KOLDO-622630 format. One record per atom (N, C-alpha, C): x, y, z. Coordinates in steps of 0.001 Angstrom, whole numbers, padded with zeros to 6 digits, always signed. Last residue first. Layout:
XYZ
...
***
This chain:
-021121-019529-068113
-020484-018925-069279
-021467-018055-070016
-020656-019911-064564
-021520-019771-065753
-020783-019074-066874
-018287-022098-063126
-018739-020715-063345
-019614-020668-064563
-017902-024314-060898
-018453-024300-062244
-019063-022910-062479
-014880-024647-059060
-016185-024008-059213
-016584-024045-060661
-013293-027752-058188
-013345-026468-058909
-014783-025948-059019
-012955-028893-054799
-013456-029077-056163
-013540-027731-056857
-012169-028919-052214
-011223-028304-053162
-011690-028458-054587
-013797-028363-049143
-013856-028901-050487
-012905-028133-051380
-012562-029013-045908
-012839-027989-046906
-012771-028588-048289
-011775-030683-043964
-013129-030855-044506
-013482-029839-045570
-009316-029757-043189
-009398-031067-043857
-010747-031286-044486
-009657-027289-041811
-009175-027242-043210
-009278-028568-043926
-012248-026227-039953
-011442-027449-040138
-010948-027458-041571
-013277-023886-037578
-012799-024068-038956
-011877-025277-039026
-016141-024262-035445
-014686-024154-035645
-014286-024475-037078
-019120-022291-035993
-018425-023601-035833
-016935-023433-036071
-019835-019298-034090
-019548-019951-035361
-018842-021289-035130
-022385-018833-031588
-020966-018940-031984
-020806-019680-033306
-025214-016650-032169
-024650-017975-031830
-023199-018064-032290
-025363-013275-030814
-025293-014192-031948
-024732-015547-031505
-027566-011960-028283
-026223-012366-028728
-026285-013366-029889
-030137-009546-029217
-029711-010813-028584
-028328-011225-029090
-029759-005953-028756
-029886-007125-029626
-029473-008389-028874
-031628-003876-026401
-030373-004462-026918
-030636-005696-027767
-034190-001564-027432
-033735-002732-026637
-032457-003326-027228
-033935+001974-027452
-033932+000763-028291
-033456-000423-027448
-033548+004197-025766
-034844+003507-025688
-034897+002237-026530
-031076+005205-026419
-031214+004541-025129
-032529+003772-025005
-031687+006369-028840
-030799+005215-028825
-030891+004479-027500
-033289+008504-028022
-033863+007439-028858
-032997+006190-028828
-031457+010098-026585
-032606+009519-025889
-033215+008377-026682
-029762+010792-028687
-029246+009987-027577
-030378+009338-026797
-031493+012318-030201
-030957+011083-030776
-030404+010171-029679
-031944+014485-028466
-033068+013625-028837
-032580+012292-029418
-029351+015578-028395
-029927+015040-027170
-031104+014112-027473
-029075+016376-031033
-028173+015345-030504
-028743+014730-029233
-031079+018337-031143
-031185+017145-031994
-030297+016028-031481
-030096+020273-029325
-031370+019614-029039
-031532+018340-029877
-027767+021004-030686
-027678+020386-029365
-028966+019657-029011
-028865+022088-033000
-028008+020901-033096
-027892+020194-031755
-030209+024346-032091
-031011+023229-032602
-030173+021962-032720
-028774+025581-028992
-028946+025554-030435
-029770+024343-030845
-030240+027019-026037
-029441+026019-026722
-029753+026004-028215
-031944+028716-024786
-030840+029335-025505
-029962+028325-026229
-033769+027234-023370
-034241+027855-024598
-033109+028452-025420
-032196+026478-021174
-032678+025465-022106
-033100+026075-023425
-031779+028951-019943
-030619+028228-020453
-031046+027158-021448
-034391+029606-019247
-033700+030454-020217
-032495+029737-020792
-034888+027550-017413
-035702+027640-018632
-035008+028477-019684
-032937+028130-015417
-032888+026875-016186
-033711+026922-017457
-031879+031576-015832
-032682+030546-015182
-032567+029264-015992
-028848+033256-015777
-029879+032630-016565
-030596+031582-015729
-028068+036316-014232
-028000+034870-014178
-029162+034284-014956
-026382+039135-015302
-027696+038505-015214
-027535+037004-015233
-024127+040578-015757
-024368+040155-014388
-025712+039463-014209
-024272+041070-018480
-023084+040432-017932
-023342+039883-016550
-026209+042381-019781
-026508+041001-019466
-025327+040293-018817
-025322+044968-020341
-026455+044811-019427
-026729+043383-019027
-022712+046466-020761
-022966+045041-020858
-024112+044682-019918
-023045+049186-020329
-022539+048770-021623
-022758+047286-021843
-023942+049266-017709
-024860+049711-018757
-024387+049301-020133
-021770+048271-016296
-023035+047550-016203
-024009+047972-017269
-019824+050185-016811
-019678+048845-017352
-020980+048084-017347
-021274+053482-017537
-020538+052485-016770
-020579+051128-017413
-024532+055023-017662
-023111+054935-017960
-022522+053778-017186
-027101+054785-016901
-026868+055360-018213
-025410+055314-018615
-028138+053945-014432
-027663+052942-015384
-027386+053478-016763
-028786+055606-012393
-029835+055366-013388
-029402+054389-014465
-026399+055793-011068
-027467+055004-010458
-028604+054718-011426
-024992+057528-012789
-024535+056154-012589
-025654+055280-012022
-026503+059874-012519
-026352+059251-013839
-025925+057797-013696
-026175+060387-009800
-027525+060130-010316
-027453+059447-011677
-023411+060838-009717
-024001+059709-008997
-025390+059362-009529
-023200+063162-011249
-022561+061938-011716
-023130+060713-011004
-024595+064970-009608
-025110+064665-010943
-024504+063369-011469
-022870+064924-007378
-024268+064504-007242
-024862+064139-008596
-020543+066002-008413
-020549+064596-008016
-021970+064076-007848
-021474+068655-008721
-021069+067866-009887
-021041+066376-009586
-021874+069348-006045
-023024+069299-006954
-022689+068500-008209
-019234+069280-005132
-020211+068343-004567
-021440+068233-005464
-018157+071377-006715
-017604+070024-006769
-018603+068990-006252
-019612+073728-006088
-019767+073093-007402
-019222+071671-007470
-020801+075387-003926
-020216+074061-003728
-020267+073253-005027
-023157+077236-005879
-022459+077021-004627
-022015+075576-004462
-022873+078621-008973
-023339+077417-008282
-022506+077251-007017
-022733+080712-010994
-022819+080949-009544
-023483+079782-008815
-024467+079520-013931
-023482+080345-013246
-023794+080461-011751
-024581+077171-016301
-025258+077520-015052
-024234+078243-014185
-024848+076714-019701
-024015+077289-018645
-024895+077698-017468
-026825+075287-021087
-025414+075069-021416
-024512+075581-020305
-029440+075836-020690
-028818+074847-019815
-027362+074589-020155
-030321+077653-022526
-030636+077901-021138
-030023+076910-020174
-030836+075354-025151
-030685+076734-024736
-031100+076882-023282
-029098+072297-025455
-030330+073002-025144
-030041+074425-024671
-027419+070510-027041
-027055+071880-026683
-028295+072730-026417
-027770+067824-027546
-028605+068769-028300
-028284+070224-028011
-026071+066377-025965
-026277+065916-027330
-027043+066923-028167
-023907+068614-024052
-025029+067695-024239
-025173+067348-025701
-021986+069820-021652
-021855+069364-023031
-022907+068290-023239
-022359+072495-019445
-022848+071188-019875
-022552+070980-021353
-020708+074011-016967
-020815+074056-018425
-021171+072649-018880
-021151+075821-013961
-021306+074557-014672
-021400+074833-016177
-019013+077711-011916
-019967+077721-013030
-019960+076349-013696
-018778+078258-008326
-018254+078026-009669
-019367+078042-010689
-017645+078879-004974
-018679+078823-006003
-017999+078642-007355
-016030+079635-002608
-016666+078325-002837
-017878+078422-003771
-014478+081848-002270
-015818+081873-001682
-016651+080638-002031
-012119+081035-003580
-012066+081587-002222
-013420+081495-001539
-012939+080197-006031
-012277+079212-005172
-012199+079711-003733
-013909+082618-006996
-014849+081528-006748
-014238+080434-005887
-011639+084049-007407
-012519+084487-006314
-013561+083424-005993
-010704+082513-009590
-009911+082647-008366
-010792+083054-007186
-013394+080426-010948
-012415+081522-010967
-011688+081628-009627
-014053+077333-011980
-014003+078072-010720
-012957+079178-010843
-016055+075361-013925
-015098+076472-013977
-015190+077260-012686
-016609+072149-014816
-016768+073066-013684
-015656+074117-013772
-018386+070325-017230
-017176+071064-016885
-017499+072050-015769
-019660+067286-018075
-019897+068446-017221
-018550+069064-016885
-020991+065497-020894
-019874+065881-020042
-020268+067125-019248
-023463+064620-021863
-022236+063967-022295
-021069+064268-021366
-026728+064153-021247
-025562+064814-020674
-024321+064025-021054
-028860+062676-022076
-028240+063581-023053
-027017+064307-022512
-029855+061273-019936
-029216+060511-021009
-028520+061394-022032
-031163+063098-018356
-029825+062677-017950
-029096+061941-019061
-032818+065656-020316
-032753+064321-019699
-031312+063957-019344
-033385+068997-019571
-032509+068092-020310
-032491+066733-019610
-035131+072136-019872
-034947+070810-019285
-034070+069959-020183
-036112+075325-018927
-035254+074555-019836
-034939+073231-019159
-038518+077733-018666
-038136+076411-018174
-037330+075715-019265
-039367+080982-017611
-038729+080137-018615
-038285+078834-017962
-042005+083235-017012
-041159+082152-016509
-040649+081296-017660
-042495+086607-016622
-042539+085527-017609
-041547+084453-017180
-041801+087713-014087
-043154+087799-014623
-043398+086707-015655
-039233+086247-013688
-040086+086821-012636
-041536+086881-013117
-036970+083543-014311
-037927+084548-014758
-038827+084995-013622
-036358+079977-014436
-035976+081372-014166
-037018+082307-014755
-035356+076741-013941
-036532+077617-013927
-036045+079017-013584
-033931+073913-015428
-033706+075252-014868
-034981+076067-015010
-033234+070448-014848
-033947+071545-015487
-033696+072836-014721
-032331+067096-015496
-031974+068371-014866
-032773+069456-015591
-033842+063874-014761
-033401+064946-015646
-032826+066080-014803
-034424+061873-012901
-034709+061628-014305
-034083+062661-015235
-034056+062605-010301
-033595+061269-010663
-033832+060944-012131
-032995+066075-010619
-033919+065013-010215
-033325+063663-010607
-031921+069226-009872
-031436+067895-010250
-032441+066874-009727
-032381+072550-010903
-032917+071407-010170
-032353+070121-010761
-031809+075888-010327
-031331+074737-011106
-031639+073492-010292
-033538+078954-010430
-033258+077693-009744
-032792+076647-010750
-034117+082249-009918
-033372+081361-010818
-032976+080103-010038
-035167+084002-008117
-036116+083162-008846
-035425+082159-009767
-032933+085417-007264
-033639+084545-006316
-034590+083583-007016
-032273+086896-009483
-031343+085856-009028
-032044+084882-008070
-034501+088585-009489
-034263+087698-010634
-033305+086578-010267
-034150+090030-007168
-035289+089112-007257
-035109+088126-008406
-031874+091491-007923
-031821+090581-006771
-032959+089563-006835
-032900+092948-010110
-031785+092020-010301
-031699+091016-009154
-034842+094500-008808
-035248+093556-009854
-034157+092517-010090
-033226+096082-007186
-034162+095140-006569
-034640+094094-007569
-031932+097594-009150
-031164+096682-008302
-032071+095653-007637
-034127+099035-010196
-033354+098139-011060
-032554+097137-010242
-034908+100478-007927
-035845+099528-008546
-035095+098532-009434
-032612+102050-007496
-033055+101100-006473
-033996+100058-007067
-032578+103598-009834
-031464+102682-009555
-031871+101632-008528
-034961+105024-009495
-034810+104139-010657
-033688+103133-010428
-034339+106471-007170
-035421+105481-007147
-035332+104510-008306
-032291+108156-008109
-032001+107140-007093
-033068+106072-007009
-033817+109696-009929
-032665+108907-010374
-032335+107793-009385
-035805+110781-008205
-036182+109985-009382
-035026+109100-009832
-034216+112084-006304
-035195+111067-005881
-035568+110171-007047
-032708+113925-007738
-032036+112758-007130
-033005+111684-006654
-035097+115555-008584
-034162+114918-009530
-033391+113760-008889
-036557+116723-006559
-037132+115550-007206
-036133+114803-008106
-035217+119009-005787
-035197+117857-004894
-035662+116564-005564
-034972+121468-007010
-034473+120288-007739
-034462+119035-006865
-035857+123480-005341
-036546+123348-006616
-036138+122039-007345
-034087+123362-003241
-035442+122852-003031
-036148+122608-004355
-030774+122212-004096
-031810+123251-003952
-033205+122654-003894
-029551+119393-002199
-029717+120133-003451
-030737+121239-003219
-029553+117804-000024
-028411+118699-000188
-028476+119482-001499
-031566+116022+000066
-031489+116946+001195
-030384+117994+001020
-031150+114408-002119
-032276+115341-002195
-032255+116347-001043
-029249+112532-001620
-028773+113837-002098
-029904+114856-002210
-030565+110196-001105
-030268+111062+000037
-029739+112429-000379
-030547+109034-003645
-031800+109566-003129
-031565+110496-001929
-027905+108155-003740
-028357+109200-004674
-029663+109820-004184
-028018+106177-001791
-027177+107364-001576
-027593+108512-002487
-029677+104349-003039
-030122+104988-001803
-029304+106250-001503
-028060+103588-005195
-029316+104289-005446
-029847+104985-004203
-026008+102274-003787
-025711+103477-004573
-026965+104279-004877
-027388+100093-002761
-026884+101114-001835
-026528+102400-002563
-027892+098805-005231
-028991+099222-004364
-028540+100309-003377
-025338+098226-006138
-026175+099130-006925
-027329+099658-006075
-024600+096392-004202
-023866+097653-004294
-024668+098696-005087
-026447+094396-004921
-026525+095022-003591
-025768+096349-003573
-025604+093659-007467
-026918+094282-007313
-027063+094956-005957
-023111+092516-006832
-023185+093710-007682
-024514+094427-007536
-023990+090318-005305
-023128+091348-004707
-023195+092638-005517
-025387+088199-006254
-026167+089411-005985
-025307+090518-005372
-023657+086086-006541
-024377+086524-007730
-025126+087826-007513
-022746+085376-004077
-021869+086230-004885
-022576+086749-006132
-024524+083558-003084
-024720+084960-002699
-023821+085896-003493
-025551+081343-005746
-024658+081712-004657
-024813+083199-004350
-028856+080313-006517
-027684+081115-006842
-026850+081396-005587
-029747+076924-005624
-030003+078366-005695
-028718+079087-006065
-030700+073801-006564
-029540+074693-006474
-030008+076135-006635
-031853+070972-005196
-032342+072240-005749
-031271+073298-005496
-031612+067527-005738
-030978+068739-005225
-031579+069938-005950
-033551+065600-006299
-032316+065203-005626
-031636+066419-005009
-036970+065218-006420
-035885+066201-006441
-034694+065658-005661
-038423+062609-008410
-038195+063269-007127
-037004+064209-007265
-040804+060875-010298
-039695+061837-010313
-039623+062549-008963
-042782+058939-010761
-041817+058745-009697
-040653+059704-009700
-044707+059521-012547
-043665+058608-013006
-042552+058463-011965
-046277+061377-011323
-046900+060085-011606
-045919+059069-012158
-044637+063650-011204
-044846+062859-009992
-045432+061492-010294
-042621+065353-012647
-043477+064302-013212
-043733+063298-012087
-042580+068763-011511
-042121+067378-011439
-043124+066433-012082
-043493+071305-011315
-042868+070931-012586
-042385+069487-012598
-044316+071725-008772
-045373+071618-009787
-044815+071250-011155
-041982+072027-007281
-042717+070759-007212
-043797+070626-008291
-041047+074645-007506
-040419+073589-008291
-041277+072334-008353
-041812+077545-007243
-042633+076355-006994
-042188+075184-007875
-040627+080088-007364
-040743+079296-008605
-041577+078034-008467
-042120+082865-005919
-041581+081543-005604
-041727+080674-006849
-043529+085169-006240
-042085+085260-006213
-041449+083972-005709
-046173+084339-006022
-045697+084894-007297
-044184+084925-007373
***
């Protein structure tokens, strides 16, 4: 019940695998831990109050302890998952919420690291997507945010959704001889057929030589033109 069981949300029949499962950084539960100790201290006050009022610090301290424990468990159940097809977030204890976003919709990823986050190595992801899905715009308390951000960028590049190869998908594709033949224009095919036809015609026999021209034998009589 207290395990989100990420594997049951995978599309296994389409080859989806988990690249990284991100849990909340321990800094996310520091406030809840202080609240838990504060509730325990309030409960210990039952030994220092009048006997008639012993129940008051027990009830107040118990309520604080239960609330702090709920916060810690809520952080533990909050998972951000990176797969080879999408990113999704699973959170909730009794009622579970799932927000998912395909890699193709991720436009940009911003990493915000506060001063204390730079000291303890955590940050917050801010996703700029095509649809601004609820529950995935901001992922808080991500441990080692720089490496996780690079992981998402690598998965996007490997899936062919960005980069030069995706913008020109046929730039690196070699054409087979059949594809090259089929891509020729009709004019090229017509010229080739005409050349083949001309080569198949037998050559003409040589013409006999003309007799030599003798001006002395040329007739000078006038022509009788019809009237």
